[in-house]
C-alpha positions in Angstrom: 3.9 -2.9 -7.7 1.2 -2.4 -10.3 -0.9 -5.5 -10.9 -1.7 -4.5 -14.5 -0.6 -2.1 -17.2 -2.2 1.2 -17.8 -2.1 5.0 -17.7 -2.4 6.9 -14.4 -5.0 9.6 -15.1 -5.5 11.0 -11.6 -2.9 10.9 -8.8 -4.0 11.4 -5.2 -0.5 11.0 -3.8 1.3 14.3 -3.7 4.7 13.9 -2.1 7.2 11.5 -0.5 6.6 10.9 3.3 2.9 11.6 2.8 0.8 9.7 5.4 -1.7 7.3 4.0 -4.2 5.0 5.6 -5.5 1.6 4.5 -8.4 2.3 2.1 -7.2 5.8 0.9 -7.4 6.5 -2.8 -4.0 6.3 -4.4 -4.7 6.9 -8.1 -7.2 6.4 -10.9 -5.9 4.3 -13.8 -7.1 3.5 -17.3 -6.2 -0.2 -17.9 -7.4 -2.1 -21.0 -6.8 -5.3 -19.1 -9.2 -4.3 -16.3 -11.7 -3.0 -18.8 -11.6 -6.4 -20.6 -12.0 -8.4 -17.4 -15.0 -6.2 -16.4 -16.5 -6.9 -19.9 -15.9 -10.6 -19.4 -17.9 -10.5 -16.2 -20.7 -8.5 -17.7 -20.9 -10.9 -20.7 -21.3 -13.9 -18.3 -23.9 -12.1 -16.2 -25.9 -11.1 -19.3 -25.6 -14.3 -21.3 -25.0 -17.2 -19.0 -26.1 -16.2 -15.5 -26.4 -19.9 -14.5 -22.7 -20.4 -14.9 -21.9 -19.6 -11.3 -18.5 -21.2 -11.4 -17.4 -19.0 -14.4 -18.9 -15.9 -12.8 -17.1 -16.6 -9.5 -13.9 -17.1 -11.4 -14.3 -13.8 -13.3 -14.9 -12.0 -9.9 -11.9 -13.7 -8.4 -9.7 -12.6 -11.2 -10.8 -9.0 -10.6 -10.1 -9.4 -6.9 -6.6 -10.7 -7.7 -6.1 -7.7 -10.0 -6.7 -5.5 -7.0 -10.4 -4.4 -7.4 -12.4 -4.1 -4.2 -15.5 -6.1 -3.6 -17.5 -2.8 -3.8 -16.0 -2.1 -7.3 -17.0 -5.6 -8.5 -20.6 -5.3 -7.0 -20.8 -2.0 -8.9 -20.0 -3.7 -12.2 -22.5 -6.4 -11.4 -25.3 -3.8 -10.6 -24.7 -1.4 -13.4 -23.5 -3.9 -16.0 -21.1 -1.3 -17.1 -17.3 -1.6 -17.3 -15.4 1.3 -15.9 -12.8 3.0 -18.1 -11.0 4.3 -15.0 -10.4 2.2 -11.9 -9.6 3.8 -8.5 -6.8 2.1 -6.7 -7.0 2.0 -2.9 -4.2 1.5 -0.5 -4.0 -1.9 1.1 -1.7 -0.5 3.8 -1.2 2.3 6.2 2.0 4.2 6.6 4.0 6.9 4.7 5.2 7.0 1.1 8.7 6.5 -0.2 9.8 6.8 -3.9 11.0 3.9 -5.9 14.0 4.2 -8.2 15.0 1.4 -10.6 12.6 -1.0 -8.9 14.1 -0.4 -5.4 13.2 1.7 -2.4 15.0 5.0 -2.6 16.4 6.7 0.5 15.1 10.2 -0.1 16.6 13.4 0.9 14.1 14.8 3.5 14.2 18.1 1.6 13.2 16.5 -1.7 9.6 15.3 -1.5 8.8 14.6 -5.2 7.4 11.2 -6.1 8.6 9.4 -9.2 5.1 8.6 -10.4 3.1 11.3 -12.2 -0.3 11.8 -13.8 -0.3 10.7 -17.4 2.5 8.2 -16.8 2.2 4.7 -18.3 2.9 1.9 -16.0 3.7 -1.8 -16.8 2.4 -4.8 -15.0 4.6 -5.6 -11.9 6.3 -2.2 -12.1 7.1 -0.9 -8.6 5.5 2.5 -8.2 6.3 3.5 -4.6 6.9 2.0 -1.2 4.7 2.3 1.8 6.6 2.3 5.1 4.3 0.8 7.8 4.5 3.0 10.9 2.4 0.8 13.2 5.5 -1.0 14.5 8.7 0.9 15.3 12.0 -0.7 16.2 14.4 1.2 18.4 17.9 -0.2 18.9 19.4 1.2 22.1 22.7 1.0 23.8 22.4 0.6 27.5 25.1 1.3 30.2 26.4 -1.9 31.8 25.1 -0.9 35.2 21.5 -0.7 33.8 21.3 -4.0 32.0 19.8 -5.8 34.9 16.9 -3.3 34.9 15.7 -4.4 31.5 13.3 -7.3 31.1 11.6 -9.0 28.2 8.0 -7.6 27.7 8.7 -4.7 29.9 6.7 -1.5 29.1 8.9 1.4 27.9 8.4 5.0 26.8 10.7 6.6 24.3 11.1 10.3 23.8 12.8 11.7 20.7 14.7 14.9 21.2 13.8 17.8 19.0 10.5 16.3 18.1 7.2 18.0 18.9 5.5 14.8 19.7 4.4 12.8 22.7 6.4 9.9 24.0 6.2 6.6 22.1 4.9 3.7 24.2 6.0 0.1 23.6 7.5 -2.9 25.1 10.8 -4.7 25.0 10.5 -7.7 22.8 14.1 -8.6 22.1 17.3 -8.3 24.1 20.7 -8.8 22.5 23.8 -8.6 24.6 27.0 -7.6 22.9 30.2 -7.3 24.8 33.1 -5.3 23.4 
C-alpha cells in the first residue's frame, strides 16, 4: 500500500508475475507530502542544526514514509528536496495485481498491472501484491503404505511435471494425518 498520496511518474514494473528483488526500483512518484517533509528537514538543518532531537524526528518521519537512508543522506548533503522519489521494493518475489484493495487471482494469460504511469494514488491505497517465493508450501497426499517413511525435518526433493526447472529442495516441517 502507498504510504503517501502522489502521482506515479515512472513505473519500472511492467507486468503481473514479474520477478522483483528486495531493493529493486518499483516506481518514481511525485508526492507533495514527501516534498514538504524533505523541506522541513532542510529547514531544520539550515536554521537550527543544534536541534538534534527535531532533526532526528524529521529523518524518522521520512523513514516511516518509506525513504531509504541513502535518500535521506542525499537530502542532507545537497540541501535540496526531491520532486520525484524513487520507491524501492522491501521484498523479493513476484507481482500480482490488486483489485478493489484485494489480491486478484490473475489469469496467467493476462499480465497487465492495474497501476499505470500518470496515475494518482492515495495514502494507504493498495497498489500491488508481492508474493514471496523464498518459502514454498506443498500439500501432498501420501499412500498409506508410505506414511511410515515420512519424518519431521526430513529432506525432500520435489519435481513439478511439465516444468523446465530443477528439483525443489526442502524439508518436511509439518505432518497432518487425515483418515477418510
